[in-house]
Every structure is written in C-alpha cells, then in structure tokens.
SELUMFI-787456 format. One record per residue (C-alpha): x, y, z; residue in three letters. Coordinates in steps of 0.001 Angstrom, whole numbers. Layout:
REM residues N
+---------+---------+---------+---------+
|    east |   north |      up | residuo |
+---------+---------+---------+---------+
|       X |       Y |       Z |     ala |
...
+---------+---------+---------+---------+
REM end
This chain:
REM residues 293
+---------+---------+---------+---------+
|    east |   north |      up | residuo |
+---------+---------+---------+---------+
|  -14136 |  -16084 |    5348 |     met |
|  -16922 |  -13565 |    4708 |     pro |
|  -16023 |   -9903 |    4548 |     gly |
|  -17373 |   -7496 |    7147 |     lys |
|  -18541 |   -5191 |    4360 |     gly |
|  -20623 |   -7832 |    2562 |     val |
|  -24257 |   -6856 |    2048 |     ile |
|  -26623 |   -9648 |    3060 |     met |
|  -28523 |  -10712 |     -40 |     his |
|  -30389 |  -13721 |   -1389 |     thr |
|  -29091 |  -14638 |   -4823 |     lys |
|  -31686 |  -14311 |   -7579 |     ser |
|  -32148 |  -16501 |  -10657 |     leu |
|  -30856 |  -13700 |  -12887 |     trp |
|  -27728 |  -13412 |  -10757 |     glu |
|  -27138 |  -17153 |  -11014 |     ala |
|  -27325 |  -16900 |  -14823 |     ile |
|  -25334 |  -13698 |  -15258 |     leu |
|  -22711 |  -14482 |  -12613 |     phe |
|  -22093 |  -18242 |  -12495 |     pro |
|  -20056 |  -19705 |   -9607 |     pro |
|  -16277 |  -19287 |   -9739 |     arg |
|  -13718 |  -21864 |   -8667 |     ser |
|  -10053 |  -21432 |   -7840 |     leu |
|   -7149 |  -23808 |   -8322 |     asn |
|   -5752 |  -23308 |   -4842 |     arg |
|   -2569 |  -25256 |   -5499 |     ser |
|   -1705 |  -23111 |   -8533 |     arg |
|   -2502 |  -19930 |   -6637 |     leu |
|    -320 |  -20971 |   -3714 |     glu |
|    2538 |  -21999 |   -5994 |     ala |
|    2376 |  -18611 |   -7707 |     lys |
|    2250 |  -16514 |   -4533 |     leu |
|    4230 |  -18394 |   -1906 |     lys |
|    6819 |  -16021 |    -517 |     gly |
|    5571 |  -13143 |   -2687 |     lys |
|    4435 |   -9624 |   -1812 |     arg |
|    1024 |   -8350 |   -2968 |     ile |
|    -220 |   -4767 |   -2764 |     leu |
|   -4017 |   -4355 |   -2677 |     ile |
|   -5563 |    -875 |   -2642 |     thr |
|   -9124 |    -343 |   -1464 |     gly |
|   -8659 |   -3321 |     858 |     ala |
|  -10865 |   -2367 |    3806 |     ser |
|  -14161 |   -3532 |    2252 |     ser |
|  -15784 |   -4993 |    -839 |     gly |
|  -13624 |   -6580 |   -3521 |     ile |
|  -10281 |   -5669 |   -1959 |     gly |
|  -11227 |   -7157 |    1395 |     glu |
|  -12545 |  -10342 |    -208 |     glu |
|   -9378 |  -10720 |   -2283 |     leu |
|   -7305 |  -10453 |     891 |     ala |
|   -9349 |  -13274 |    2403 |     tyr |
|   -8895 |  -15391 |    -737 |     gln |
|   -5112 |  -15088 |    -259 |     leu |
|   -5094 |  -15429 |    3528 |     ala |
|   -4205 |  -19146 |    3574 |     asp |
|   -1080 |  -18631 |    1457 |     ile |
|    2350 |  -17956 |    2924 |     glu |
|    2712 |  -14523 |    1358 |     cys |
|    2901 |  -10876 |    2414 |     his |
|    -236 |   -8793 |    1901 |     leu |
|     131 |   -5006 |    1915 |     ile |
|   -3382 |   -3649 |    2418 |     leu |
|   -4177 |      -1 |    1738 |     val |
|   -7354 |    1993 |    2381 |     ala |
|   -8453 |    5274 |    3920 |     arg |
|   -9971 |    3923 |    7154 |     thr |
|   -7431 |    2534 |    9606 |     glu |
|  -10025 |     888 |   11865 |     ala |
|  -11464 |   -1146 |    8991 |     lys |
|   -8002 |   -2150 |    7796 |     leu |
|   -7103 |   -3253 |   11306 |     phe |
|  -10242 |   -5415 |   11426 |     gln |
|   -9278 |   -7110 |    8144 |     val |
|   -5789 |   -7720 |    9513 |     lys |
|   -7232 |   -9282 |   12671 |     gln |
|   -9416 |  -11581 |   10567 |     asn |
|   -6353 |  -12839 |    8676 |     ile |
|   -3753 |  -12969 |   11455 |     glu |
|   -4531 |  -16583 |   12411 |     gln |
|   -4007 |  -17645 |    8796 |     lys |
|    -755 |  -18136 |    6876 |     glu |
|    -378 |  -14715 |    5272 |     ala |
|    1641 |  -11907 |    6812 |     glu |
|    -320 |   -8648 |    6736 |     val |
|     869 |   -5051 |    6711 |     ser |
|   -1732 |   -2281 |    6720 |     ile |
|   -1171 |    1233 |    5446 |     phe |
|   -3961 |    3766 |    6011 |     pro |
|   -3819 |    6368 |    3250 |     ala |
|   -6098 |    8563 |    1180 |     asp |
|   -4606 |    7973 |   -2251 |     leu |
|   -6011 |   11290 |   -3469 |     arg |
|   -3183 |   12919 |   -1500 |     glu |
|     114 |   12639 |   -3447 |     pro |
|    2150 |   12877 |    -237 |     glu |
|     360 |    9847 |    1188 |     lys |
|    1121 |    7967 |   -2019 |     val |
|    4797 |    8868 |   -1606 |     lys |
|    4752 |    7560 |    1973 |     glu |
|    3228 |    4297 |     766 |     leu |
|    5848 |    3993 |   -1965 |     leu |
|    8654 |    4594 |     548 |     asn |
|    7224 |    1799 |    2685 |     phe |
|    7070 |    -630 |    -256 |     ile |
|   10566 |     242 |   -1483 |     glu |
|   11959 |    -749 |    1909 |     gln |
|   10412 |   -4222 |    1776 |     leu |
|   12972 |   -7023 |    1402 |     pro |
|   12385 |   -8519 |   -2028 |     gly |
|   10387 |   -5592 |   -3393 |     gly |
|    6911 |   -6200 |   -4847 |     leu |
|    5416 |   -8940 |   -7006 |     asp |
|    1753 |   -8047 |   -7593 |     val |
|     -39 |   -4698 |   -7595 |     phe |
|   -3845 |   -4884 |   -7512 |     val |
|   -5260 |   -1444 |   -8301 |     ser |
|   -8707 |   -1675 |   -6756 |     asn |
|   -9328 |    1578 |   -4849 |     ala |
|  -11978 |    3718 |   -6456 |     gly |
|  -14672 |    6316 |   -6002 |     leu |
|  -18131 |    6137 |   -7548 |     ser |
|  -20396 |    9142 |   -7884 |     ile |
|  -23765 |    9623 |   -9566 |     lys |
|  -24773 |   13211 |  -10230 |     arg |
|  -26290 |   14967 |  -13205 |     gly |
|  -24449 |   17769 |  -14978 |     ile |
|  -26986 |   20419 |  -13951 |     lys |
|  -26443 |   19457 |  -10315 |     asp |
|  -22662 |   19586 |  -10828 |     ser |
|  -22291 |   23166 |  -12091 |     leu |
|  -20851 |   24357 |   -8769 |     asp |
|  -19234 |   21016 |   -7872 |     arg |
|  -16067 |   20907 |   -9956 |     tyr |
|  -14439 |   19190 |   -6984 |     his |
|  -16532 |   16082 |   -7734 |     asp |
|  -14565 |   15677 |  -10950 |     phe |
|  -11134 |   16462 |   -9517 |     thr |
|  -11470 |   14114 |   -6556 |     arg |
|  -12895 |   11310 |   -8700 |     thr |
|  -10101 |   11710 |  -11236 |     met |
|   -7567 |   11825 |   -8385 |     ala |
|   -8489 |    8414 |   -6963 |     ile |
|   -9575 |    6589 |  -10134 |     asn |
|   -6843 |    7830 |  -12475 |     tyr |
|   -4015 |    9919 |  -11011 |     leu |
|   -3355 |    7758 |   -7930 |     ala |
|   -3022 |    4421 |   -9794 |     pro |
|    -835 |    6096 |  -12438 |     val |
|    1429 |    7541 |   -9750 |     gln |
|    1650 |    4167 |   -8011 |     leu |
|    2232 |    2208 |  -11206 |     ala |
|    4992 |    4502 |  -12478 |     leu |
|    6899 |    4203 |   -9216 |     ser |
|    6343 |     454 |   -8820 |     leu |
|    7366 |    -527 |  -12358 |     ile |
|   11102 |    -890 |  -11484 |     pro |
|   10267 |   -3244 |   -8594 |     leu |
|    7808 |   -5249 |  -10678 |     leu |
|   10204 |   -5446 |  -13618 |     glu |
|   12919 |   -6838 |  -11356 |     lys |
|   10574 |   -9544 |  -10032 |     asn |
|    8736 |  -10187 |  -13323 |     lys |
|    5585 |   -9182 |  -11504 |     gly |
|    2029 |   -8265 |  -12416 |     gln |
|    -377 |   -5323 |  -12361 |     ile |
|   -4114 |   -6006 |  -12142 |     ile |
|   -6560 |   -3175 |  -12771 |     asn |
|  -10012 |   -3695 |  -11277 |     val |
|  -12170 |   -1764 |  -13730 |     ser |
|  -15821 |   -1687 |  -14799 |     thr |
|  -17812 |   -2872 |  -17807 |     ile |
|  -18978 |     740 |  -18214 |     asn |
|  -15707 |    1725 |  -19884 |     val |
|  -16489 |    -714 |  -22728 |     leu |
|  -20133 |     301 |  -23214 |     leu |
|  -22041 |    3456 |  -24104 |     leu |
|  -21617 |    6104 |  -21385 |     pro |
|  -24705 |    6788 |  -19278 |     leu |
|  -26200 |   10084 |  -18112 |     pro |
|  -25466 |   11178 |  -14513 |     his |
|  -22183 |    9224 |  -14401 |     trp |
|  -19833 |   11603 |  -16241 |     ala |
|  -17303 |   12006 |  -13409 |     ala |
|  -17069 |    8294 |  -12621 |     tyr |
|  -17046 |    6944 |  -16168 |     gln |
|  -14523 |    9496 |  -17447 |     ala |
|  -12092 |    8753 |  -14620 |     ser |
|  -12368 |    4962 |  -14944 |     lys |
|  -12018 |    5162 |  -18725 |     ala |
|   -8942 |    7371 |  -18324 |     ala |
|   -7002 |    4766 |  -16339 |     phe |
|   -8292 |    1893 |  -18459 |     asp |
|   -6967 |    3654 |  -21572 |     thr |
|   -3664 |    4489 |  -19880 |     trp |
|   -3262 |     914 |  -18691 |     phe |
|   -4076 |    -685 |  -22048 |     arg |
|   -1793 |    1779 |  -23794 |     ser |
|    1074 |     956 |  -21422 |     ala |
|     422 |   -2812 |  -21452 |     ala |
|    2627 |   -3564 |  -24460 |     gly |
|    5580 |   -1751 |  -22952 |     glu |
|    5015 |   -3358 |  -19555 |     leu |
|    4860 |   -6845 |  -21056 |     lys |
|    8109 |   -6153 |  -22918 |     ala |
|    9635 |   -5495 |  -19470 |     met |
|    8344 |   -8849 |  -18222 |     gly |
|    5431 |   -7369 |  -16262 |     ile |
|    2100 |   -9140 |  -16793 |     ala |
|    -998 |   -6947 |  -17072 |     thr |
|   -4619 |   -7900 |  -16439 |     ser |
|   -7777 |   -5801 |  -16733 |     ser |
|  -10869 |   -6914 |  -14806 |     val |
|  -14100 |   -5557 |  -16263 |     tyr |
|  -16669 |   -6106 |  -13543 |     leu |
|  -20432 |   -5532 |  -13623 |     pro |
|  -22325 |   -4192 |  -10647 |     leu |
|  -20862 |   -5733 |   -7472 |     val |
|  -22837 |   -5796 |   -4234 |     arg |
|  -20455 |   -3735 |   -2113 |     thr |
|  -20973 |    -757 |     225 |     pro |
|  -20094 |    1505 |   -2734 |     met |
|  -23486 |     871 |   -4381 |     ile |
|  -25586 |    1645 |   -1289 |     leu |
|  -26146 |    5370 |   -2045 |     pro |
|  -27760 |    4484 |   -5402 |     thr |
|  -31235 |    3211 |   -4503 |     lys |
|  -32089 |    1789 |   -7930 |     glu |
|  -29083 |    -537 |   -7688 |     tyr |
|  -30635 |   -2421 |   -4788 |     gln |
|  -33058 |   -4220 |   -7143 |     lys |
|  -30628 |   -4874 |   -9994 |     leu |
|  -28671 |   -8132 |  -10451 |     pro |
|  -25203 |   -7803 |   -8944 |     ala |
|  -22140 |   -9977 |   -8514 |     met |
|  -21068 |  -10851 |   -4979 |     ser |
|  -17734 |   -9500 |   -3638 |     pro |
|  -16621 |  -13104 |   -3082 |     glu |
|  -17099 |  -13910 |   -6779 |     gln |
|  -15232 |  -10757 |   -7768 |     ala |
|  -12404 |  -11587 |   -5372 |     gly |
|  -12063 |  -15060 |   -6889 |     lys |
|  -11931 |  -13607 |  -10405 |     ile |
|   -9031 |  -11344 |   -9427 |     val |
|   -7264 |  -14159 |   -7562 |     ala |
|   -7556 |  -16467 |  -10574 |     lys |
|   -5925 |  -13867 |  -12822 |     leu |
|   -2879 |  -13939 |  -10565 |     ile |
|   -1994 |  -17469 |  -11659 |     tyr |
|   -3513 |  -17525 |  -15149 |     thr |
|   -2143 |  -14035 |  -15967 |     gln |
|   -4783 |  -13592 |  -18648 |     arg |
|   -4841 |  -10096 |  -20095 |     ser |
|   -8494 |   -9505 |  -19198 |     lys |
|  -11657 |  -10794 |  -17623 |     tyr |
|  -15117 |   -9758 |  -18768 |     arg |
|  -18533 |  -11361 |  -18120 |     pro |
|  -19696 |  -13828 |  -20753 |     trp |
|  -22499 |  -11488 |  -21832 |     trp |
|  -20396 |   -8342 |  -22215 |     leu |
|  -19321 |   -8950 |  -25834 |     leu |
|  -22937 |   -8924 |  -27128 |     pro |
|  -23428 |   -5796 |  -25051 |     gly |
|  -20483 |   -4137 |  -26787 |     gln |
|  -21921 |   -4971 |  -30212 |     phe |
|  -25267 |   -3552 |  -29112 |     ala |
|  -23511 |    -386 |  -27938 |     ser |
|  -22064 |     107 |  -31411 |     ile |
|  -25231 |    -724 |  -33331 |     ile |
|  -27606 |    1189 |  -31075 |     cys |
|  -25482 |    4264 |  -30420 |     arg |
|  -27552 |    6525 |  -32684 |     gly |
|  -30823 |    5291 |  -31216 |     ile |
|  -29532 |    5771 |  -27684 |     trp |
|  -28251 |    9297 |  -28342 |     glu |
|  -31730 |   10272 |  -29602 |     cys |
|  -33714 |    8392 |  -26976 |     ala |
|  -31738 |    9400 |  -23878 |     ala |
|  -32426 |   13174 |  -24085 |     pro |
|  -36125 |   12534 |  -24751 |     ala |
|  -36348 |   10208 |  -21748 |     tyr |
|  -34515 |   12649 |  -19485 |     leu |
|  -36695 |   15557 |  -20619 |     thr |
|  -39857 |   13566 |  -19910 |     lys |
|  -38519 |   12505 |  -16529 |     arg |
|  -37606 |   16064 |  -15588 |     arg |
|  -41061 |   17302 |  -16584 |     gln |
|  -42636 |   14599 |  -14432 |     gly |
|  -40507 |   15614 |  -11459 |     glu |
|  -41411 |   19287 |  -11890 |     ser |
|  -45134 |   18427 |  -11820 |     his |
|  -44637 |   16482 |   -8602 |     asp |
+---------+---------+---------+---------+
REM end
C-alpha cells in the first residue's frame, strides 16, 4: 500500500547499490504483534506512514500520532479495511500539554503499550550567520527531536516494562559521522536523543525493555523537499525504511545502519583534521562567489 506522501521517483543504480531491497518475515512479524499495541509518532507521512501500512494486515492496535489531523485521518481510512485497529491522535509534540494528553490516552488503553516507535522529527538547514536572530529554530528543533521523545519515553517506561515491550528510535546516520555546516540545530537535537537513548539502553534492557536505534541515510520523504540539492542525491525509499523498522520489531536487534556506514565512520575519524581545515576554506570561497553574483 503506497503512502500518500511518497515522492514519485525512478530508482537509480546508486540507490540500488546503497539501499538494496528489504524483505520481511511476515509470519514472524504477525506472531510478534498479534494483539499488541504500537505507538508511532510522525505517522501522517513518510516513514511513519509507511510503517503503519507495513503493519496494517496484522491484528494489532496502531496508535498514530502527528500534527495534521486530516493526514492522519487519511492514513486511518487507508488501513480501515485491513486487520489492524487504528486510533489517531493529532498532536504537536513540541507542546508538553499535548504530550500529556497523548499519555493519558495511552494509559487508558486496556493492556497498556507494547512498542513505541519514536519517529517524529523536524529537519532544518540554516547557516549560523542566518540564525543569529532565530534562536527559536534551535528551541523548536530540540523540542521535537529531543525533549518530546524523552518525555514520552519516561512516561511510557512503566507500561513497556510491564509488557516487556520495545522502544525504537528512528535516527539518522549524521549522528555517527562528522557534523556538517548549516545543520547545527538538526544534528545537535538528533544527537542529543541518540545519546540519551544509548545511555538509557542498558537500564531499559535490565527492565526487560528492548531498545533499537535505526540510523537511516537520506530518505525520500516530504521532509527533504525544501533542500534542493537533496533532489539529485541517492535516497532510500520510505517503503524500505518502513520495512527496516518493522523487521526490528521481531528481530529486536539493538541497531540498524547501512552496510556502508562503518567505513564512513572510520573516514570521519581519519579525515577529521582535513575536514576541519577544508570546510572553512570551501565556505569562504562559496560566500565570496555569492557576493560577486
């Protein structure tokens, strides 16, 4: 079932190499989730929407959260003829009161919660010089990418501990590589929750709660549309990303990362000094070129 937010795109050779096809063991997934309750944030488009469709044929209860009620309602309509029961909860997770309302709703569910997929996020690209009077860019990005999932996780831990459940954090490869210029707000906020989650993982596992981190590359979702240079770069499809998250539900592996990320991490370590010298020179040259234009 294709998502309404999928960007039409012909897969390139590079994408076929970097992002090979993913398969799911449907019987294992169904056995794991039958009768269970799954919370998915950021579920109105992109990865969250595709994950909901991956789980639609299973007799489970999907709790879908996003800011836009109309989009959530459309996703619910697309799933209603399937096996899954769907509850939608429109909420801007940057507002603590909305998070509390969501938590009250979940706490009233018979049987509690079994899986929490933290997928909602905000991406922003803006240079520091253009951010001098935009402190709100940093606070709102930190609110959705860090504070909201921490608030949700802390409150859901008792329910997940009771059910021996799972938390899945949909993160980005950027938190494991050298940080890039113009992405300070986004990368800092994503790294903050990734560090919090990995730090808490040992304690959570001791409680019987499985933890999984999903380090995704560029994914062709509506979130990347404002960044023009992304349109020509290789990107994973939302369907592939949704399958990766779904597979972690039954394998309960601690992390997923693309096959090529480990060499990239080594290169980040080895080339850090070169990058820190080259990046300012490149940006200076680029700025001079723009001023001449």
